N, C-alpha and C positions, 0 to 999 in steps of 0.2 A: 653471245660473244665468246664465252669460254673462260675457264678459270686461269689463274696466273700460271699454274703448272702446265696447262695445255699450251699457253702462249710460249712459255719457255721451251717446251718440247718442239713446237713448230719452228721457233727461231733456231734451235739447236740443229734440227734436221735441215733447215735452209742453209745454215752455216756449213754443214757437212757437204751438201750437194754443191754449194758454191765453191768450197775448197777442192772438191773433186774436179769441178769444171776448170778451176785455175790450174790444177795439176795437168789436166788434159791439154790446156793451152801451152804450158811449159814443155810438155812432151812433143807437141806439134812443132814448136820452135826448135827443139833439139833435133827432131827428124829432119826439118828443113835445113838446118845447119849441117848436119852430118852427111846428108845426101848431096848437098851442094859441095861440101868439102870433097867427098868421094869423086864427084864428077870432075872437079878441077884437078885433083890429083891424077885421075886417070887420063885426062886431057894432056897433062904435062908428062905423060909416060912414066909415072911412078906407080908403085903398087898401092892399091887401095886397102884400107884396113879391113880385115876379114870379118869383123864383128858388125860392120855398119848395116848390112842387109838383115842380119839376125835381129839386131836392135830395132830396126825399122818395122819388121814384121810384128814383133811383140808390142811395140809402142802403138801401132795402129789398133791392135786389140784393146789395149789399155785406154787409148783415147776414146774409142767407141763407148766403152762401158763407164768410163769416168764422166763423160759428158751427157749420157742419155737422160738421167733424171732431171738435170738442170735444163736441158733442152725441152723436155716435156713440160716442166713448170713454166717456161717462157712461151709455150705454145708453138714451138718450132718443129714439132714432129709432122710427118707427112699426113695430110688429110685430103679427102676428095671434096674440096670446097665447091667444085662445080655442081656436084650432086647435092650435097648437104645444104648449100645456100638456097636451093629451090624449095626446100621443105618449109612448112609453116613452123612457127616457133616451137609449138608443143612437140611436134614430131622431131624437130632438130634436137631438142633437149633429150628426148628418149634415145635417139641415135647416139648422142654424146655419152649418155649414161651407159648404154650397152658397150660402146667403145671403151670406156674406162674399165668396165668389168672384164671384158675380154683381154684388154691390155694388162690388167693386174694378174689375171690367170696365166697368161703367156709369160709374163715377167717372173711369176712365182715358179713356173715350170723351169725357166732358164736358171733361176736361183737354185732350185732343188737339184737338177741334174748337173749343173755346174759345180755344186758342192760335192756331189757324189764322185764326179770325175776328178776333181782336185784332190780329194781324199785318196782316191785310187792311185793317182799319180804319185802321191807322197808315200803311201804304203808300199808300193811296188818299186819305188826308187827309180822311176823312169827318168832318163837323161835325154837332153837335146844334144845330139852330136853333129852340129853343123860347124860353123866357124869356130865357136868356142863351146866347149862341153860344159853344160850347166844342168842342174835339176829343172824339170819342167813345171813342177807344181807351183812355184812362186808366180810364174807368168799367168797361170790360170786362176789364181786367187781373185782376180778382178771380176771374173764372170759371176760368181755368187754375190759378191759385193754390189756389182752393178745391177744384177737382176733383182736383188732385194731392195735397193734404193728406188729403182724404177717401179717395182711393184707397190712400194709405199706411196710413191708420188701418184700413181694411178689411183690408189685408194683415197688419197687426199682429194684428187679431182672428183672422184665419185661422191664422197661425202659432202663436198662443197656444192655439187649439183643437187644432191638430194635435199640439203638444208635450204637452198635458195628457193625462193618462191618463183614458180613459172610465170612468165608474162602471158597475158591473154590476147596480145596483139597477134595479128595474122603474120606479118612480116616485119 
């Protein structure tokens, strides 16, 4: 089952990824609103706000990394079900375990290099000089955060699979 501290840790992590998914939803609503606003304003022959495109670009990056761990927990990531469903239960479990290990490694690599890149942007003072001039490092902070939460979630899946008893049925 797990100790009380382990349960609190799991619940806290679930709260974190649920909060991140909520923020992704809010950002998606804002993107929808701002793009719709820009389209209507342009249709009426007014000047559109210069920051809408820039906001949308970075919001899409944030939406992706904010929602990734939550989506994985819900089982919403892309899978090749047509192939995996044809495997016997034992082989399917092995493939899922390998998938979790590879996903955790890839996510950790994203975390690591995202961290290095974000630190580099901060140290060199790199600015984004599009519609509005702003420092770039805050926009890229989500890459290490999203990579880390995704890596942890893949690890949770891995350990859940390892602890569970395999079924001995064929299909």
